[in-house]
C-alpha positions, 0 to 999 in steps of 0.5 A: 116360889116364882118357879111355882108361880110360873108352873101355875100359870102354864096350867092355867094356859094349857087347861083354858087353851090358847087363841094364838095356837088356836087351840080349843078350851077343853075343861076345868080340871080339880083333884079329889083324894077320899077314902073309897075303901078303909075305915073312912070309906063310908065318909069318903064315898058319901062326899064323892057322891055329893061331889058328882052330883054337883058336877053333873049339875055345873056340866048340864048347865054348860059347865064354868064360865072361868073368869066371867070370859064367856067360854064355858068349859066343862068341868072334870075331876081327877079322883084318887082313892087313899084307902084310908091310908095317910101314905096312899093318900101322899102319893097321890097328893104328889100326883095331882100336884104334878099334874098341876090342878088348882084345887084339890077336895080332900081328906075325909079324916083328920090324920089324912088331912094333917098329912097331905095339907103340908104338901098343898101349901108348899105347891100353892095349891088350894086344899078343901076339905069337906070333913076334916075337923082336927083343929090343927089344920087351922095352922097349916097355912093360907091355902088351907080350907074346910067347909066342915067345922073344926072340932074347936067349934063342935066340943063348944056345942056339944060340951054347952049342950051336955052341961046346960041342957042335959044337966049332966055335969060329971061325965066319962069319956071313952075316945078312940086313939085316932086322930079325930078321936084325941082332937075332939076328946081334949077340945071337949074336956077343955070346954066342960071344965071351962064351965064347971064340969069334971070328967071323973074318968077318961079310957082310951081304945085303939082305932075301930077296936071291936070289944071295949069290955076292959074300957067299960069295966074301967068305969066301975065303981066311978060316978058320972052322969053320962058317958061322952064316946069321942069317936066314929060312928063305928066306935060310938055303937061299940061303946054303946053296946058295950055300956048297955051289956054292963048295966050302965043306963045314963045318957050317951053323947057322941061326936059329929062325926057320926053317920046317924044310919051305920050308928043304928044299923051297929048299935041297935037298940044300945044308941036309941036316946044317944045324942050327937051334933052335927052341922046344920043340913036341913033336907027340907029347907027351901034354899034352892041349892039345898032343894036342887041337891036333894032331888038331883041326889035322890035321882042320881043314887036313890039312896039316903043323902047326909051331912057329908054328901051336902058337903061334898056338894057345896065344896064343889059349887064354891070352887066353881063359884070362885073359878067363874068369878075370878079365875082358874089360878090358885091364888085367885081361887084363894082370894075369892074365898077369903073375901066371898060373901056366905054360900048358901048351899045344901049344907047351910051357909058357908063362909070362911075366917082368916084361918080358912076355917068355916064359920058354921054352927051344929044343931044336936040330934038324938037317936029315937026309935031308931031315926035321927031326929033334932033335939027339941028346944025350948019354945019349939022343936 
C-alpha cells in the first residue's frame, strides 16, 4: 500500500498547508455518510444533528490544534446522504476516498456499514459508525471502529434480562429480514438458549412491512411467555399492534434500535410496558461533556435529543481529540484510538477493544404512560 501512504501524506499536506510555499492552513475536513431519507432516516438525521452540534462547539473554541502544533484549524464535515441505500452509500464512499479525508463517520444501519466498510479498510481510511451494531463488522479490519455497541453485547444483556429479571423462559421471536434484524435475532437466540431458555416459535417479516397478521397467526396454539421483536422502532410498533389486536397479552421486548418517541407515536397503547435496551445515555449526567451536549443540542435544534444524537456527538469529539493529540493522518488517528483512555462523553464512557468495538453496556427501559423510563433495579431506581 505504498502508493496509498503517499496519497495520505499528500492529503495531510494539502489540508494543513505548507510553510515552504507560504500557503496558510485552512481547515481539517472529515467525511460523513448518513441517511437523510429512507428507512434509516430517523437514525441518520439524529446522528447528523449530534455531529453538527459537536462541530459547532469545536469551531466556537477555535478549532483543532492538529498534533499539538499550536495552529488552530476549523473542522468541516463533507456530508453525503445515502438515502438508506447501500449502493448510493458505496458511491459516496468512493467520492470521500477520492477527496482524501482521513476519517469517515458513517452507517446508521448494519446493511450500509457492511457494504462500505471494506472500501475504507482497503483505502486505509478510518471508518467510525455511531449506530451499526452487526457482529460481522468486528471482522472488517483494523481501520474499522464503532462507538455503538455490537449486537453480541446487546443480545447478552437482553437475553439475561428476559430470562433472569423478567422470569420469562419461553419466548416467541418476530424478526425483520434486515441485516440488523437477523443479526440481533441470532445473537439473542444463542445467548437465551445458553441461559436455559427456549425459543418456541420464530417468524420473520420483510423490512418495514405494514402488516404482520400472518406472522401473528403463526403463533396460534404455541406456548410462550413473551415476544422478542427483532427490528427497528416502526417494526416493533407494527408487531405490538398486531399482537395486541389478536388478544396476545404477554410481555413484549424490543431492541436497542428503538427510538422511544417514534415507537410511541406509531404504536400507541400497544407498546405500553414494552421493554428495550439502550446504550447508557443519561441526559441528567453531571459529566461536563454530557452537560454541554444537552445544552447545545437543545439550543441549536429545540427538539428532544436521543442516544443516536449523543453517539454522533461523541464520534466527532473522539476523532477531533485524536487529531489534536496525534495528527491528521489515518494511521496516526488509528494509533490514538487503539490506545486512548476512556472518553467520557454524551453517551457514556467510550474505549475500543482490539476489534475496534466499543466497550459499552446497556440499560433497560420500559414504556410507561407513553414515556421511556429506566427499568427499576433491585435496591433502587
